[in-house]
Backbone as numpy.savetxt, mean C-alpha at the origin, in Angstrom:
# Nx Ny Nz CAx CAy CAz Cx Cy Cz
25.19 12.70 5.52 24.77 14.04 5.36 22.77 13.66 4.22
22.07 14.78 5.01 21.28 14.52 4.40 21.02 14.94 2.80
19.63 14.46 2.50 19.98 14.33 0.93 18.63 14.79 0.55
18.12 16.32 -0.12 16.59 16.94 -0.22 15.18 16.12 -0.99
14.33 15.87 -0.55 12.90 15.33 -0.51 12.72 15.67 -2.04
12.22 14.79 -2.93 11.54 15.62 -4.03 10.06 15.47 -3.42
9.88 17.06 -4.38 8.33 17.54 -3.54 7.66 16.86 -4.65
8.24 16.20 -6.33 6.50 15.42 -6.07 5.61 14.13 -4.88
4.99 14.27 -4.50 4.76 13.21 -3.79 5.25 12.03 -4.47
4.25 11.45 -4.95 4.70 10.17 -5.88 6.17 9.18 -6.05
6.70 10.79 -6.49 8.65 10.10 -6.24 9.10 9.91 -5.25
8.74 10.70 -3.99 8.27 10.39 -1.89 8.20 8.56 -2.21
7.63 8.81 -2.61 6.61 7.39 -2.42 7.57 6.82 -3.22
8.24 6.71 -4.41 8.59 5.60 -5.04 10.07 5.24 -4.45
10.68 5.73 -4.22 12.28 6.50 -3.02 12.56 6.82 -1.83
11.57 6.55 -1.32 12.50 6.58 0.55 10.95 5.31 1.01
9.45 4.91 0.51 8.58 4.57 0.61 8.52 2.92 0.63
8.43 2.65 -0.71 9.34 1.27 -2.17 10.36 0.60 -1.20
11.36 1.33 -1.48 12.27 0.40 -0.99 12.35 -0.15 0.82
12.00 0.96 1.30 11.77 0.38 3.14 11.06 -0.42 3.60
9.94 -0.15 3.03 8.83 -1.21 3.59 7.60 -2.02 2.00
7.60 -1.46 0.85 6.27 -1.62 0.09 7.05 -2.71 -0.29
8.48 -2.41 -0.72 9.49 -3.79 -1.85 9.06 -5.25 -0.35
8.96 -4.90 0.57 9.24 -6.79 1.60 8.06 -6.95 1.32
7.11 -6.42 1.59 5.61 -6.33 1.26 4.72 -7.26 -0.05
6.22 -6.74 -1.37 5.78 -7.24 -2.22 6.16 -8.66 -2.99
7.56 -8.68 -1.77 7.67 -9.98 -1.78 7.22 -11.42 -1.75
7.09 -10.57 -0.01 6.15 -11.70 0.53 4.41 -11.70 -0.48
4.10 -10.75 -0.51 2.07 -11.59 -1.65 2.77 -12.35 -2.51
3.83 -11.17 -3.90 4.56 -12.58 -4.49 3.87 -14.25 -4.17
5.06 -14.20 -2.79 6.16 -15.91 -2.40 3.92 -16.28 -2.53
2.98 -15.72 -1.89 2.05 -16.54 -1.65 0.74 -16.59 -3.11
1.18 -16.12 -4.00 0.96 -15.44 -5.08 1.02 -16.62 -6.00
2.35 -17.18 -5.89 2.79 -18.00 -7.11 2.35 -18.26 -8.39
3.00 -16.24 -9.13 2.72 -16.49 -9.99 3.18 -17.56 -10.87
2.54 -17.88 -12.35 3.80 -18.63 -13.09 3.57 -17.94 -13.87
4.01 -19.03 -14.82 4.96 -18.31 -16.41 3.59 -17.90 -17.17
3.44 -16.89 -18.16 2.57 -16.76 -18.60 1.09 -16.52 -18.55
0.97 -16.70 -17.06 -0.38 -16.04 -16.26 -0.59 -14.59 -16.66
-1.79 -14.13 -16.55 -2.01 -12.75 -16.65 -2.65 -12.49 -15.41
-1.97 -10.94 -14.66 -1.83 -10.08 -13.33 -2.41 -8.60 -13.43
-3.01 -8.83 -12.15 -3.52 -7.73 -12.81 -3.12 -6.70 -11.00
-2.40 -5.30 -11.13 -2.30 -5.20 -10.19 -2.85 -3.78 -10.04
-3.83 -4.21 -8.79 -4.47 -3.63 -8.03 -4.41 -1.83 -7.15
-4.94 -0.61 -7.47 -3.96 0.10 -6.69 -2.89 0.06 -6.56
-2.27 -0.21 -7.91 -0.76 -0.06 -8.13 0.09 0.89 -7.73
0.05 1.57 -7.33 0.93 3.06 -6.95 2.05 2.97 -8.42
3.07 3.25 -7.62 4.12 3.08 -8.90 4.11 2.12 -9.20
4.24 1.19 -8.75 4.29 -0.55 -9.92 4.84 -1.65 -9.07
5.68 -1.82 -7.45 7.24 -2.60 -7.50 5.94 -3.95 -7.48
4.84 -4.26 -7.52 3.88 -5.57 -7.51 4.21 -5.42 -8.73
3.85 -4.58 -9.66 4.00 -5.52 -11.11 5.04 -5.21 -11.54
6.30 -4.85 -11.57 7.28 -4.80 -11.50 8.43 -5.72 -11.04
7.99 -6.43 -10.21 8.35 -7.69 -9.30 7.76 -9.45 -10.18
6.46 -8.91 -10.88 5.34 -9.47 -10.93 6.00 -10.12 -12.17
6.10 -9.21 -13.29 6.39 -9.59 -14.14 8.01 -10.45 -15.07
8.88 -10.90 -13.90 10.06 -11.56 -14.49 9.16 -12.79 -14.26
8.98 -13.37 -13.34 8.68 -14.03 -12.67 7.15 -15.44 -13.94
6.79 -14.39 -14.18 6.11 -14.04 -15.59 6.35 -14.65 -17.23
7.00 -14.33 -16.60 7.67 -14.51 -18.35 6.87 -13.12 -19.66
7.90 -13.61 -21.00 7.35 -12.90 -22.14 6.05 -13.59 -22.27
6.48 -14.31 -21.75 4.46 -14.71 -22.79 3.23 -14.60 -21.62
3.50 -13.69 -20.75 2.57 -13.32 -20.32 1.66 -12.37 -20.28
1.38 -11.51 -19.05 1.42 -10.05 -19.27 0.43 -9.95 -18.25
0.69 -8.50 -17.47 0.76 -7.95 -16.70 -0.04 -6.75 -16.09
-0.90 -6.21 -16.12 -2.05 -4.84 -16.74 -2.26 -4.24 -14.44
-1.45 -2.99 -14.88 -1.79 -2.45 -13.31 -2.48 -0.96 -13.41
-2.96 -0.58 -12.98 -3.93 -0.21 -12.40 -3.80 0.94 -11.09
-4.15 2.43 -11.19 -4.04 2.68 -10.18 -5.07 4.20 -10.89
-5.73 4.71 -9.78 -6.79 6.59 -9.88 -5.49 7.04 -9.87
-4.68 7.42 -9.69 -3.32 8.15 -9.35 -2.56 8.46 -10.35
-3.38 9.33 -11.07 -1.88 10.08 -12.42 -0.77 9.88 -12.34
-0.44 10.50 -10.85 0.98 10.86 -10.47 2.24 9.80 -10.89
1.00 8.42 -10.01 1.62 7.30 -8.82 2.12 6.21 -10.37
0.91 6.75 -11.42 1.05 6.15 -12.71 2.47 6.80 -14.15
2.21 8.17 -13.86 3.72 9.18 -14.35 5.12 8.47 -13.67
5.69 7.90 -12.66 6.02 7.96 -12.07 6.90 6.01 -12.71
5.72 5.22 -12.08 5.76 3.85 -12.78 5.99 3.97 -13.75
5.92 4.71 -14.91 5.70 4.84 -16.37 7.26 4.83 -16.67
8.26 5.92 -15.44 9.15 6.93 -16.00 10.40 5.22 -15.35
10.30 4.63 -14.52 11.12 3.63 -14.71 11.70 2.59 -15.48
12.78 2.50 -15.96 12.93 1.09 -16.58 12.07 -0.37 -16.19
11.99 -0.45 -17.71 11.52 -2.01 -17.33 11.68 -3.28 -17.35
10.75 -3.50 -16.20 11.79 -4.98 -15.94 11.81 -5.98 -17.14
12.79 -7.10 -16.74 12.50 -8.33 -18.01 10.96 -8.92 -17.55
10.58 -9.87 -18.33 9.43 -10.76 -18.25 8.57 -10.05 -19.30
6.76 -10.28 -18.84 6.20 -9.52 -19.25 6.87 -8.38 -18.95
5.68 -7.60 -20.09 4.57 -6.27 -21.03 4.34 -5.61 -19.43
4.55 -4.96 -19.23 3.68 -3.47 -18.47 3.14 -2.80 -18.69
1.42 -2.89 -18.95 0.64 -2.43 -19.34 0.20 -0.89 -18.14
0.25 -0.16 -18.08 -0.11 1.17 -16.93 -1.29 1.73 -17.34
-2.28 1.24 -16.37 -3.89 2.05 -16.64 -4.17 3.50 -15.68
-4.66 4.05 -16.38 -5.57 4.75 -15.44 -6.45 4.07 -15.01
-7.69 4.66 -13.93 -8.39 3.10 -13.31 -8.99 3.68 -12.64
-10.42 3.37 -12.06 -10.53 3.62 -10.41 -11.31 1.37 -9.97
-10.86 1.14 -9.39 -10.33 0.10 -8.36 -12.55 -1.11 -7.98
-13.00 0.43 -7.71 -13.89 0.24 -7.66 -14.82 -0.31 -8.85
-14.30 0.33 -9.81 -15.15 -0.27 -11.74 -13.87 -0.20 -12.52
-13.32 -1.93 -12.24 -12.55 -1.53 -13.38 -12.70 -1.69 -14.51
-11.28 -1.79 -15.80 -11.88 -1.07 -17.24 -11.52 -2.02 -17.90
-11.74 -3.55 -17.65 -11.08 -4.54 -18.34 -12.71 -5.91 -17.93
-12.60 -7.51 -19.22 -13.88 -7.32 -19.58 -13.88 -8.74 -17.77
-14.57 -8.92 -18.21 -14.82 -10.31 -16.77 -14.12 -11.57 -17.39
-13.38 -12.04 -15.89 -12.91 -12.96 -16.63 -11.47 -12.96 -16.87
-10.75 -11.18 -17.01 -9.52 -11.07 -18.09 -8.94 -11.82 -17.65
-8.73 -12.18 -16.04 -7.08 -11.71 -15.64 -7.29 -13.62 -14.34
-5.92 -14.34 -14.38 -5.68 -15.23 -14.19 -5.42 -15.16 -12.27
-5.33 -13.99 -12.32 -4.37 -13.10 -10.49 -4.99 -12.13 -10.79
-5.01 -11.51 -9.35 -5.42 -10.31 -9.36 -4.42 -10.04 -7.91
-4.24 -8.73 -7.39 -3.45 -8.43 -6.36 -3.67 -7.73 -6.04
-3.07 -6.92 -4.62 -3.54 -5.91 -4.12 -2.70 -5.76 -2.90
-1.75 -4.40 -3.36 -0.86 -4.36 -1.68 -1.44 -3.84 -1.28
-2.05 -3.11 0.03 -1.90 -1.69 0.51 -2.96 -0.59 0.35
-3.76 -1.68 -1.12 -4.74 -0.16 -1.52 -5.59 -0.56 -1.53
-6.37 -2.06 -0.62 -7.88 -1.66 -0.40 -8.32 -0.53 0.73
-7.26 -0.70 1.45 -8.94 0.16 2.69 -8.68 1.48 2.75
-7.97 2.00 1.25 -7.99 3.90 0.58 -9.35 3.99 0.14
-10.02 2.55 -0.57 -10.03 2.53 -1.53 -11.99 3.01 -0.66
-12.41 4.22 -1.30 -14.09 4.37 -0.98 -15.30 4.19 -0.65
-15.77 3.15 -2.02 -16.62 1.54 -1.83 -15.32 0.27 -2.12
-14.95 -0.34 -0.65 -14.78 -1.16 -0.68 -15.18 -2.53 -0.93
-16.63 -2.79 -0.98 -17.76 -3.95 -0.93 -16.44 -3.71 -2.69
-17.42 -2.80 -3.43 -17.38 -2.54 -4.89 -16.07 -2.79 -5.33
-14.70 -2.65 -4.79 -13.30 -2.82 -5.44 -13.45 -4.03 -5.51
-13.88 -4.93 -4.41 -13.84 -6.80 -4.19 -14.55 -7.00 -5.31
-15.83 -6.77 -5.53 -16.76 -7.44 -6.08 -15.49 -7.26 -7.81
-15.52 -6.27 -7.84 -14.94 -5.86 -9.13 -13.59 -7.43 -9.25
-13.16 -7.18 -8.51 -11.19 -8.59 -8.59 -12.31 -9.94 -8.38
-14.00 -9.85 -8.21 -14.16 -11.21 -7.98 -14.70 -11.26 -10.10
-15.08 -10.37 -10.55 -15.72 -9.60 -11.86 -14.47 -9.90 -12.80
-14.26 -9.45 -13.06 -12.58 -10.00 -13.27 -11.55 -11.07 -13.93
-11.79 -11.60 -12.57 -11.02 -13.15 -11.92 -11.81 -14.48 -13.40
-10.76 -14.58 -14.01 -11.38 -16.01 -14.85 -11.25 -17.53 -14.06
-12.55 -18.47 -14.46 -12.42 -19.35 -13.40 -11.07 -20.26 -13.51
-11.73 -20.19 -11.86 -9.16 -21.44 -11.34 -8.58 -20.30 -11.46
-9.27 -18.49 -10.97 -8.63 -18.13 -10.28 -8.16 -17.25 -9.41
-7.39 -15.86 -8.94 -7.08 -16.67 -7.41 -6.52 -14.94 -7.39
-7.12 -14.52 -6.44 -7.36 -13.37 -6.08 -6.06 -12.69 -4.02
-5.21 -11.83 -4.04 -4.37 -11.86 -3.36 -4.47 -10.95 -2.56
-4.96 -10.25 -1.33 -5.68 -8.39 -0.97 -3.57 -8.59 0.95
-3.34 -7.83 0.58 -2.40 -7.68 1.79 -3.03 -6.63 2.27
-2.97 -6.94 3.73 -3.75 -5.14 4.51 -2.58 -4.93 5.37
-3.09 -3.74 6.01 -2.09 -4.32 7.89 -2.34 -4.50 8.98
-2.48 -4.93 10.06 -3.14 -5.85 11.38 -3.11 -4.42 12.04
-4.29 -3.71 12.82 -4.46 -3.08 14.19 -2.71 -1.91 14.09
-3.61 -1.05 13.79 -2.93 -0.10 14.11 -1.65 -0.14 15.88
-2.46 -0.86 16.84 -1.72 -0.94 18.02 -0.74 -2.55 18.10
-0.24 -2.87 17.00 0.23 -3.62 16.83 2.04 -2.79 16.03
1.45 -1.69 16.03 2.34 -0.77 15.17 2.77 1.04 16.37
3.65 0.30 16.87 3.80 1.59 18.23 4.46 2.81 17.36
5.24 2.33 16.62 5.53 4.09 15.77 3.98 5.24 15.13
3.83 3.92 14.00 3.16 4.55 14.00 1.59 5.24 14.34
1.52 4.73 15.39 0.34 4.67 16.73 0.47 6.09 16.72
1.81 6.15 17.84 2.32 7.56 17.88 2.00 8.68 17.32
2.69 8.47 16.08 2.67 9.44 15.05 1.09 9.74 14.97
-0.11 8.74 14.54 -1.30 9.10 14.65 -2.03 9.85 15.75
-1.49 9.10 16.73 -2.02 10.03 17.65 -2.18 11.19 17.83
-0.88 11.85 18.03 -0.06 11.85 18.05 -0.68 13.85 16.99
-0.56 12.87 15.64 -1.34 13.63 14.54 -3.14 14.00 14.76
-3.31 13.13 14.83 -5.10 13.91 15.62 -5.45 14.91 16.56
-4.67 14.19 17.70 -4.30 15.21 19.04 -4.78 16.64 18.45
-3.59 16.69 17.36 -2.54 18.36 17.49 -4.06 19.12 15.94
-4.23 17.98 15.44 -5.80 18.31 14.46 -7.19 18.50 14.66
-7.64 18.24 16.36 -8.69 18.15 17.19 -9.44 17.02 16.41
-9.09 15.73 15.99 -9.80 14.79 15.12 -9.36 13.20 15.26
-10.72 13.03 15.83 -10.41 11.82 16.29 -9.67 9.90 15.83
-8.73 9.27 15.62 -7.64 8.71 15.57 -8.19 8.31 14.53
-9.84 7.94 14.23 -10.06 7.66 12.72 -10.36 8.26 12.27
-10.04 9.64 11.88 -9.77 10.19 11.12 -7.87 9.32 10.43
-6.96 9.99 10.72 -6.39 9.96 10.43 -4.83 7.92 10.32
-5.93 6.86 10.23 -5.66 5.70 10.49 -6.16 4.89 9.23
-6.26 5.73 8.45 -6.36 4.98 6.96 -5.27 3.88 6.94
-4.29 3.97 6.90 -3.99 2.58 6.41 -4.02 1.67 7.31
-4.50 1.60 8.56 -4.54 0.49 9.26 -6.81 0.65 9.43
-7.40 0.43 8.43 -8.42 0.80 8.83 -9.04 -0.46 8.25
-8.37 -1.80 7.50 -8.90 -3.22 7.17 -8.25 -3.83 7.63
-8.48 -3.69 9.46 -7.39 -4.35 10.41 -8.00 -6.19 10.62
-10.01 -5.64 10.27 -10.34 -7.42 11.61 -10.52 -7.65 10.06
-10.36 -9.04 10.30 -10.07 -10.36 9.62 -11.20 -10.62 9.75
-12.52 -10.91 10.46 -13.67 -11.28 10.55 -14.08 -10.66 9.30
-14.07 -8.70 9.07 -14.46 -7.97 8.06 -13.73 -7.99 7.15
-12.45 -8.76 7.09 -12.35 -9.14 5.27 -12.83 -10.02 4.95
-12.46 -11.09 5.30 -13.45 -11.98 5.12 -14.97 -12.43 4.67
-15.75 -11.35 5.30 -16.99 -11.52 4.90 -17.28 -10.56 3.55
-16.38 -9.42 3.02 -16.23 -8.19 2.28 -16.07 -9.55 1.27
-14.96 -10.22 1.84 -14.62 -11.51 0.11 -15.97 -12.67 -0.14
-16.95 -12.95 1.06 -17.56 -13.91 0.88 -18.86 -13.25 0.11
-19.09 -12.26 0.58 -20.33 -11.15 0.01 -20.46 -10.35 -0.83
-19.05 -10.97 -1.91 -18.32 -9.93 -3.48 -19.21 -11.66 -4.36
-18.74 -13.09 -3.85 -19.20 -14.31 -4.33 -17.87 -14.58 -4.15
-16.51 -14.70 -3.26 -15.35 -15.30 -3.25 -16.23 -16.44 -2.55
-15.83 -17.84 -2.69 -16.14 -19.51 -2.25 -15.13 -19.73 -1.00
-13.84 -18.98 -1.79 -12.70 -19.77 -0.72 -12.12 -19.46 -0.72
-11.97 -18.14 1.21 -11.18 -17.19 1.52 -10.71 -17.34 2.59
-9.16 -17.33 2.59 -8.27 -17.68 3.85 -7.90 -16.37 3.84
-6.95 -16.23 5.23 -6.73 -15.67 6.15 -5.61 -15.59 6.53
-4.02 -15.51 5.66 -3.14 -14.99 6.42 -2.19 -14.14 7.52
-2.04 -14.15 8.11 -1.07 -13.53 8.95 0.16 -13.38 8.24
1.05 -11.95 8.45 2.31 -12.71 8.45 3.30 -10.82 8.44
4.88 -11.10 8.33 5.21 -10.29 9.19 6.32 -10.19 8.27
7.16 -8.26 8.48 8.09 -7.86 7.92 9.02 -7.47 8.83
10.03 -6.93 8.40 10.66 -5.69 9.17 11.08 -5.16 8.23
10.77 -3.84 8.87 10.68 -2.24 7.59 11.52 -1.94 8.84
12.81 -1.01 7.23 14.30 0.16 7.96 13.97 1.43 6.58
13.55 2.09 6.99 13.23 3.71 6.58 14.54 4.92 7.10
15.94 4.55 6.19 16.88 5.19 6.24 16.89 6.63 6.38
17.86 7.68 6.32 17.49 9.26 7.21 16.67 8.90 8.69
16.98 8.71 8.80 16.16 8.41 10.39 14.82 10.19 10.49
16.15 11.51 10.33 15.84 12.98 10.45 14.97 13.11 9.43
14.86 11.97 7.65 13.38 13.00 7.52 11.67 12.22 7.51
12.18 11.00 8.62 10.98 9.80 8.80 10.09 10.56 9.33
9.67 11.21 9.95 8.00 11.87 11.11 7.75 12.22 9.21
8.84 13.44 9.20 8.02 14.35 8.69 6.69 13.79 6.87
7.93 12.61 6.01 7.74 12.22 5.35 6.67 11.45 5.51
6.46 10.92 7.02 5.76 9.57 7.19 4.21 10.24 7.54
4.14 11.34 8.23 3.92 11.86 9.21 2.43 12.57 6.92
3.35 13.08 6.91 2.49 13.74 5.41 1.97 13.06 4.67
2.80 11.99 4.38 2.00 10.22 3.66 0.98 9.61 4.26
0.67 9.71 5.63 -0.49 9.26 6.66 -1.57 10.20 6.23
-1.54 11.51 6.60 -2.50 12.34 7.09 -2.49 13.43 5.64
-2.31 12.48 4.32 -2.98 13.35 2.67 -4.13 13.86 2.39
-4.25 13.12 3.31 -6.01 12.88 2.41 -6.88 13.61 3.42
-6.03 13.61 4.38 -6.60 14.07 5.61 -7.33 15.70 5.39
-9.11 16.21 5.01 -8.23 17.62 4.61 -8.62 18.59 5.77
-7.73 18.54 7.38 -7.36 18.95 7.60 -5.87 19.67 8.03
-5.41 18.75 7.77 -4.35 18.38 7.35 -3.74 19.52 5.91
-4.79 19.00 4.62 -3.99 19.56 3.61 -4.46 20.80 3.72
-5.20 20.81 4.31 -5.58 23.05 4.71 -4.74 24.21 5.51
-3.91 22.76 5.61 -3.30 23.74 7.17 -2.13 24.70 5.61
-1.92 25.83 6.12 -0.54 26.36 4.83 0.68 26.15 5.55
1.71 26.40 4.86 3.83 25.90 4.68 3.56 25.82 6.30
3.20 26.94 6.58 4.25 27.65 7.85 3.06 26.04 8.94
2.21 26.76 9.07 1.26 25.75 10.09 1.56 24.12 9.87
1.91 23.52 8.79 1.85 22.42 8.60 3.32 22.05 9.01
4.68 22.90 8.66 5.64 22.86 8.91 6.42 22.59 11.29
4.71 23.51 11.05 5.12 23.23 13.22 4.51 22.53 14.11
3.57 21.97 13.05 2.65 20.81 13.45 3.98 19.41 13.39
3.91 19.59 12.40 5.31 18.37 11.73 5.80 18.34 13.12
7.27 19.29 13.36 8.13 19.85 14.58 7.29 19.10 15.54
6.33 19.43 16.10 5.34 19.40 17.32 5.13 17.15 17.22
5.10 16.97 16.22 4.81 15.65 16.22 6.11 14.97 16.43
7.11 15.33 15.59 8.15 14.85 15.80 9.13 15.32 17.21
8.92 15.91 18.13 8.75 15.91 19.38 8.70 15.41 20.60
7.23 15.02 19.87 6.03 13.92 21.04 6.53 12.33 20.66
6.92 12.32 19.75 7.40 10.77 19.98 8.41 10.88 19.62
9.57 11.56 19.51 10.74 11.34 19.99 11.15 9.82 20.67
10.31 9.83 21.52 10.62 8.82 22.69 10.50 7.68 22.04
9.87 7.39 21.67 8.98 6.66 20.79 9.53 5.21 19.67
10.07 6.62 19.16 10.79 6.65 17.98 12.84 5.97 17.52
12.06 6.87 19.00 14.14 6.51 19.87 14.64 5.14 20.04
13.00 3.99 20.14 13.57 2.76 20.46 13.59 1.37 19.07
13.69 2.58 18.09 14.01 1.77 17.06 14.65 1.99 16.48
15.65 3.26 16.55 16.10 3.78 15.88 17.71 3.62 15.84
18.47 3.74 15.48 20.07 4.16 14.78 20.87 5.56 14.06
21.65 5.63 14.38 22.39 6.47 13.30 21.29 6.74 11.80
21.95 5.37 11.22 21.26 5.30 9.76 19.78 4.74 9.74
19.05 4.33 10.77 17.75 4.08 10.58 16.80 4.29 11.42
15.66 4.03 11.13 14.20 3.66 12.08 13.69 1.60 10.82
14.26 0.85 12.28 13.97 -1.03 11.76 12.83 -0.89 12.81
11.85 -1.29 12.43 10.57 -2.00 13.28 10.17 -3.17 12.35
9.15 -3.99 13.48 8.15 -5.01 12.20 7.04 -4.05 12.23
6.32 -4.88 11.18 5.05 -4.68 11.12 4.10 -6.07 10.52
3.56 -5.56 10.91 1.97 -6.59 10.15 0.96 -6.88 9.20
0.61 -8.05 8.83 -0.40 -7.29 7.41 -1.10 -9.33 7.54
-2.35 -9.26 7.29 -3.01 -9.86 7.29 -3.19 -10.07 5.19
-2.86 -10.97 4.83 -3.35 -11.63 3.74 -4.87 -12.34 3.01
-5.21 -11.84 2.27 -6.34 -13.08 2.08 -6.56 -13.30 0.77
-6.13 -14.68 0.37 -6.25 -15.45 -0.40 -7.59 -16.34 -1.04
-8.27 -15.54 -1.84 -9.51 -15.89 -2.54 -9.51 -16.32 -3.71
-11.02 -17.35 -3.41 -10.51 -17.74 -4.99 -12.78 -18.01 -5.03
-13.19 -18.13 -7.01 -13.42 -17.81 -7.32 -14.89 -18.43 -7.28
């Protein structure tokens, strides 16, 4: 049975995208981070806080987790969720480009699929370096190339075509896929040791009938041409895109879910 989707985009993100995609990536990121009991951890661009919530039990009551995001509606959803065991989480509104914390305040800085959305990525990485304590580490995960993700490639190419935009205008989630660019960002910010790891996971989006409208809406939300569409025009666009990408999605779809592999780079950097 189809369930109505929440009108709040942040709640939709938490209910649909976090279990399907962001929880698997958070698990991988935290495995590489190897956070220890008592550490102070910062989650940058935390969204609704899946990384922070899963870090807290690993760090324990003697540690500290701070989660920062520029979007107050994401933070409102995060605060409303039941708190996890372990470290207390402080939810704070703030920009990744000007983190509201003193120098050297954290042992670990984490960022899951957020850096590519920051207007000034170099400034954000410099800020990560600044707030890290001596001997600390930063771990950032970003998606690999759009071409490695046929489902999203089909969706984004269709949206771009019907909005008369270049593909670069709608593919922000995949905009930081070059490993050399990543390495340069971190070395230029002052990190002395920078490793780029390749990781993959399988994502599973339930209720296949909801996948296209939710994926398109979330991916194109920051595109002015999409945001300016009136409701009937937006509905027509979503239906057109759904019809166009159906042959691609059918290869990854059954009655219960759309399931496909995804690929990411993890930056492990030390100051």
